[in-house]
PADRENLUM-426692 format. One record per residue (C-alpha): z, y, x. Coordinates in steps of 0.001 Angstrom, whole numbers, padded with zeros to 6 digits, always signed. Example, Ala and Ser with C-alpha at 12.3 -4.5 7.8 and 13.67 -1.06 7.14 Angstrom:
REM PADRENLUM-426692
+007800-004500+012300
+007140-001060+013670
This chain:
REM PADRENLUM-426692
+015329+014029-008382
+011785+014623-008111
+009279+013606-011171
+007744+010381-009244
+004492+009740-011140
+002655+005494-010607
-000269+004331-012621
+000614+000750-012810
-003246-000934-012856
-005030-003636-014998
-003996-006220-012630
+000071-006165-012690
+001656-006630-015805
+001902-003431-018903
+005061-004011-018890
+005997-002804-015483
+005113+000954-016600
+007408+000044-018782
+010504-001100-016517
+009444+001740-014370
+009407+004607-017814
+012995+003180-017988
+014262+004599-014410
+012981+007811-014985
+008907+007600-013940
+006368+008906-015366
+004727+005689-016214
+000780+005039-017151
-001129+001750-017209
-005135+001967-016048
-005174-000421-019928
-003250+002409-021685
-006137+005045-020103
-008504+001852-020606
-009766+002484-016946
-010119-001515-016912
-012977-002941-014571
-013373+000451-013027
-014701-000387-009496
-011723+001032-006758
-014286+003480-005616
-014211+004231-009434
-010086+004059-010250
-008853+005544-006785
-010179+009254-007795
-008655+009297-011295
-005040+008043-009857
-005800+010613-007277
-006170+013907-009523
-003617+013134-011433
-000941+012829-007936
+000054+009858-009330
+000969+006661-006758
-000811+003519-007756
+001198+000439-008197
-001198-002522-008077
-002224-006427-006050
-005024-005630-005091
-004995-005801-001114
-007881-003668-001107
-005611-001082-001453
-004084-001215+001230
-006651-000246+004132
-005150+002348+006059
-008841+002873+007179
-009977+003495+003604
-006814+004505+002453
-004541+005768+005439
-001292+007920+005124
-000519+010793+003604
-003912+012063+001994
-002609+010393-001213
+000386+010002-003955
+000964+006568-001940
+000597+003283-002832
+003132+000160-003991
+001233-003209-003201
+002907-005326-005481
+002409-009123-003823
+004914-011844-004117
+004743-015483-003229
+005535-016387-006879
+002123-014134-008898
+003531-014992-012703
+003751-012496-015003
+007627-013236-015169
+008630-012813-011792
+006304-009846-011228
+008756-008247-013677
+012108-009829-012531
+011041-008778-009205
+010629-004983-010340
+013614-005282-012311
+015741-005944-009834
+014332-003711-006338
+014884-000631-009684
+018417-001294-008652
+018426+000336-005903
+015186+002536-006367
+014196+005131-003547
+010481+006698-004441
+011671+009607-005310
+012960+010150-001896
+010257+011966+000663
+011610+011327+004194
């Protein structure tokens, strides 16, 4: 299995990184590296230098003109109808039962 590296943005619960780690991913957080408050333009190159997927709720990272497919490690945009911390953690936990982030196809 390829080692997928993720960075959980400050707009999501830090416990999401724990869930990724439990599933075998190399997960860190923006808050853990004291990068909170950085602009998207400052954060993005740091995350990409580490070769990590950015896990975020920030819709700005969904802009394909700014972040074209194939030009970065990846973005996982995490948007739900219910934006509570519990809902986000439960959704990630449920999705990890059939993880597929490590597939390159």
